[in-house]
Structures are given as C-alpha cells and as structure tokens.
N, C-alpha and C positions, 0 to 999 in steps of 0.2 A: 615839254611840246613836241619831242621829236618823238619819245615813246608813246605818246598819245597817236601821233601820226602813224608810226608802226602798228600799234593795235588795230586803228581804223582800216589802214591798207589792208594787213591780214586777215581781218574781219572780212572785207569787202572780196577779195579774193578768195577766199574759202568759199563764202557765200556763192560766188560766180563758178566755182567748180562744182558746190553741192547742187546749183541750176542746171548742171547739164545730165545730174543723175534722174532727171524726169521725176521729182518728187511732187508733193502735192502744190505748191506754193512755185509760182513761177517769178522770175525776173524779168521785167522789162529790157529786153535787148532788140537792137536793131544791128543789120550788117550792109546798112548802103552807106557810101561813102558819103552820100551828102551829110551824113551827121556828123561824120567825121571833120570833113572840110569847114562846115559850121563852126564848130568848137576851136579847130586849131584857127580857122582866120581871125575869131573873137579874142584868142588867146595867144597872140604870137609871141610871147616871151617863149613858151615851149615849142618846139620844131615839130610837125608831125615827122615819123620815122621813114628815113628815106629808103625806097625800095620795099616797104612793107603795106600790106592793105589790112585793114582791120578785120577781125574775125567775128567779134562782137562787142556789143559797146551796153554795158550797163548804166542806164540813162540816170538812176535814182541815186546812185553812187559815183557817177561820172569817171566811168572806169573803162578804159579800152582796153581789149583784149586781141593781140595781136599772134596768129598761127605762125609757129617757128619751125621746128623739125622734131623729129624721133628721137633723135641723137642728143644727148642733154649738152656733151661739150661743145657741139655744135651751135645748140642753142642759147648757151652760156656768151659763146664769141659773138654771135647776132646783137644780143645785149651789149657787151662791151662797145661793139661798133656804135651803136645808138648813144651810148653815154659819151663816146668821142665826139659824136654830132653834138651832143648837148654843150659839150664843153665848147667846141668851136664857136657856137651861138654866141657865148659871154656867159651862159649861165654856170653856176658852181653845183659842184656834186658831192654829197656826203655819203659814204657808205656806213650803211648801220653797221654797228659793232655788235651785235647780238643777232642779226640775221647772215645766212650766208650770201643771197643774192638780192637784196632790196636796197635801193639806193633814192636818197631826197635830192630833189630840184630844188635849187635856191636862186632867189637873185643876187645878184652882187651887194654886199652891202646889206641886205636884210637877213634877218636872225631866221625867220619863220619860212619853214618850206611853202614852194607853192604846186609841190607834185611828187609823185613818187614812181619808181619803175622798178619790177620785179618780175622773178622767173615763177611761173605759174605751172605746176606740175599737175596731171592729171590721168593716171594710168588709163582710165578707162575709155579717155577722147584718144589717146593714141598719137598724141603731139605734146611738145611742149607749148606755151605760150608766155608771150611777154606782156605785163599788165602795167599801164601806164592811166596813174591816177591823177587827178588834178584836184587841189584843194580850191573849194570856191570863194 
C-alpha cells in the first residue's frame, strides 16, 4: 500500500510540475484560501501548515502546493517544521526509504496512510514547494 501511495504521490507531483510548463493540458487549480480552509476543516486529522499559504491546489488529485524558498536546505527545514507540527498533533510520520524527501501521514493505530508530504522542485518555477496530498 505504501509503494502504491508513493507512486500516486510522485505521479501527482510530477503532473503538477508539468502543469506549470504551459502544455496543452491544464490541471484545475485554485489559489484561494477558501479551498484550503474547506479541506482542512473537513479533514481536521491533518492540520494546515502553520505560517504557509497555499500556492496552488490540484483539486482532481487533492494536492496542495505551498511555496517555500529558492534555497533547498531552507525549504527542507520548512518541511521538517511541518513534520514536527504533524507529530505534535498526534499523527504518526513514516519516511519513505526510497525517496529523499517523502513522508507518509498516518493516524495512530491505522496501517494505511491518510496523506503524504514531499518536496517538489521545478527549476523553471524558481522556488521549491511542499506538496501535501490527502488520500480520500
């Protein structure tokens, strides 16, 4: 199940990065805080990242992308801070052994991930992003 989630999250993140390239196909996204509030209020098990605003939202894949910084190390630090926020809220975090910066979000006592967090890098975008995906 975890491998499947990695594949799905990786594919979604790749699609979201490609969508920024301006190809013929577009991914339905919104940057309104309203969509973010709606999801996080309905799914309170996963807290909204403190101090970050959503950069874009891929509704079809339930993927939120948060703009971080141009510096990879600083962006990694920001993701680690969110991981600590998730742990403090009582969620369990598993790091993917095959991916550098991919984490699974699990509820205590449940084996199936309820979401994932990872670093998204697109040199043409100019900033790193944190992808937060929710399993419906």
